[in-house]
MISESE-487399 format. One line per field, with one value per residue (C-alpha): x, y, z. Coordinates in Angstrom, 2 decimals, m for minus. Layout:
% MISESE-487399
X: X/...
Y: Y/...
Z: Z/...
This chain:
% MISESE-487399
X: m15.21/m16.42/m17.73/m14.90/m12.26/m14.00/m14.00/m10.27/m9.64/m11.53/m9.66/m6.41/m7.34/m8.12/m4.70/m2.99/m4.63/m3.31/m0.41/1.75/2.64/5.66/3.60/1.33/4.26/6.21/3.88/4.99/8.30/10.21/13.18/16.33/17.75/19.89/16.75/17.36/14.16/13.68/10.84/8.76/8.38/12.12/11.70/9.66/11.80/13.45/11.67/13.14/11.56/11.12/10.02/8.59/8.65/6.59/8.24/7.93/11.07/8.86/6.69/7.71/6.68/8.99/11.81/11.12/10.96/14.14/16.42/14.29/14.01/17.79/18.21/15.75/17.41/20.79/19.36/17.50/19.90/20.51/17.41/15.10/15.67/14.38/13.27/12.18/9.51/8.94/5.46/4.57/6.30/6.06/9.30/12.46/15.48/17.60/15.13/15.25/19.07/19.08/16.69/18.85/22.00/20.51/18.82/21.51/19.01/20.77/18.44/17.75/15.29/13.12/10.70/7.19/6.34/3.01/1.99/0.84/3.19/2.07/m1.59/m1.27/0.32/m2.39/m0.21/m2.18/0.07/3.69/5.23/3.61/5.25/4.34/6.20/6.17/7.37/7.37/5.31/2.53/1.79/2.25/2.04/0.76/0.43/2.14/5.79/4.71/1.93/3.91/1.32/m2.32/m3.31/m1.66/0.05/m0.78/2.05/1.60/3.57/5.43/5.38/3.43/3.47/6.37/4.39/7.14/9.67/7.11/6.29/9.97/10.62/7.63/8.65/12.22/11.01/8.18/5.76/2.45/1.97/m0.87/m1.56/m1.14/m2.74/m2.91/m4.49/m1.60/m1.34/0.58/0.77/m1.60/0.08/m0.80/0.67/m0.21
Y: m0.30/2.06/0.88/2.71/0.82/m2.52/m1.76/m0.95/m4.14/m6.21/m4.56/m5.30/m8.93/m9.24/m7.95/m10.07/m13.18/m12.56/m14.75/m13.74/m16.44/m15.96/m15.91/m13.22/m10.91/m11.56/m9.17/m6.17/m4.50/m2.18/m0.08/0.45/3.99/3.25/2.32/m1.44/m3.47/m5.81/m8.27/m7.71/m11.47/m11.83/m9.90/m12.82/m15.78/m16.40/m17.18/m14.31/m11.43/m8.40/m4.86/m2.83/0.89/3.08/6.48/9.79/11.98/15.10/13.90/15.58/12.47/10.29/12.73/12.79/8.99/8.34/8.42/5.87/3.65/3.67/2.76/m0.13/m1.33/m1.39/m3.05/m5.87/m6.63/m9.36/m10.94/m8.56/m6.94/m3.39/m2.36/1.17/1.60/4.99/4.76/6.74/8.39/11.93/11.88/12.09/9.85/12.90/13.81/10.22/10.27/13.61/12.16/9.04/11.11/13.82/11.35/8.65/5.99/2.70/0.30/m0.33/1.92/0.96/2.96/1.60/3.81/2.15/1.91/m1.69/m3.22/m0.73/m1.33/m5.12/m4.99/m2.58/0.47/3.71/6.39/7.30/6.46/3.07/m0.23/m3.77/m6.60/m9.95/m13.34/m16.33/m14.36/m13.42/m10.04/m10.14/m6.41/m3.45/0.22/2.83/2.87/4.10/6.21/9.45/11.06/11.44/12.83/14.80/17.76/16.61/15.00/13.07/14.45/11.14/7.82/5.17/2.28/1.26/m0.86/m1.70/m2.46/m4.65/m6.55/m7.30/m8.26/m10.62/m12.35/m12.86/m14.35/m16.69/m13.93/m13.39/m10.03/m8.30/m5.55/m6.83/m3.79/m0.05/2.65/4.51/8.29/10.13/11.50/9.70/7.54/8.90/9.58/13.29
Z: 5.33/2.60/m0.77/m2.52/m0.50/m1.23/m4.96/m4.88/m2.92/m5.52/m8.37/m6.56/m6.04/m9.75/m10.75/m8.11/m9.51/m13.02/m14.09/m17.01/m19.52/m21.73/m24.95/m23.51/m22.88/m26.06/m27.91/m25.86/m26.59/m24.34/m25.44/m23.47/m23.47/m26.52/m28.49/m28.52/m28.13/m25.22/m25.34/m22.22/m21.82/m21.24/m18.00/m16.63/m17.70/m14.36/m11.13/m9.15/m7.34/m9.61/m8.80/m11.69/m10.94/m13.24/m13.47/m15.27/m15.15/m15.09/m12.19/m8.89/m6.92/m9.02/m8.43/m4.67/m4.39/m6.41/m3.35/m1.49/m4.58/m4.99/m1.31/m1.61/m4.82/m3.08/0.03/m1.74/m4.61/m5.70/m4.10/m5.97/m9.35/m9.76/m13.26/m14.10/m16.77/m18.41/m20.02/m23.14/m26.07/m24.72/m22.69/m24.79/m24.17/m23.28/m20.48/m19.18/m19.23/m17.38/m14.79/m14.41/m13.89/m11.68/m9.33/m9.59/m10.66/m9.91/m11.73/m15.41/m17.19/m20.17/m22.30/m22.83/m25.79/m26.61/m22.92/m23.62/m21.05/m18.39/m19.16/m19.13/m15.70/m14.56/m13.83/m13.86/m12.35/m11.71/m9.35/m8.94/m8.07/m9.01/m7.31/m9.08/m8.01/m10.37/m12.90/m10.46/m8.96/m5.19/m4.46/m6.43/m5.54/m3.42/m2.40/1.04/2.53/2.51/0.23/1.25/m2.16/m4.96/m3.35/0.20/2.17/5.38/8.34/8.63/6.80/8.70/6.22/3.99/1.54/m0.96/1.77/3.57/0.36/m0.23/3.39/3.51/0.30/1.44/4.73/5.58/6.58/4.83/3.10/4.91/2.34/m1.24/m2.92/m2.29/m4.43/m6.05/m5.98/m8.66/m12.17/m14.57/m17.21/m20.64/m24.05/m24.27
């Protein structure tokens, strides 16, 4: 195992060990697409399974994965709630609405204008998923291994990481891979 992989594994274990208390999250505000604030902490009040999907409407990977994300949302509802997070102030509401309509996004979308929520969860790129159960991160990283690197697709998907994380948490199986290094468009406010 290479040193780089071990470092990513340790970083992943750190984020997976973080629990999110209600007071910690109350500081962060998200906005729905109408501009109404939603306290980030309210997204953690119940003990359900929640999938945070960090998206950028201008990111080709986010566009390409939207069909799969909609399928997974439909498949796992109501056992898992999917929540889309658009980090940064750069993307206008009209562009987010166009993205939602064009790609038939079937889950709620929120704007994280300050990027604080995204940073506290540890999201670094779009698309990236973070699966939480009872306020703890249980999976973080890639949706699947369809991308080898930016601009380089794998001939066929071998591992369906998000699907596996949801399946394991709805059954009694143990999640084998709790962290993968995400590939995508860097989250920024430029």
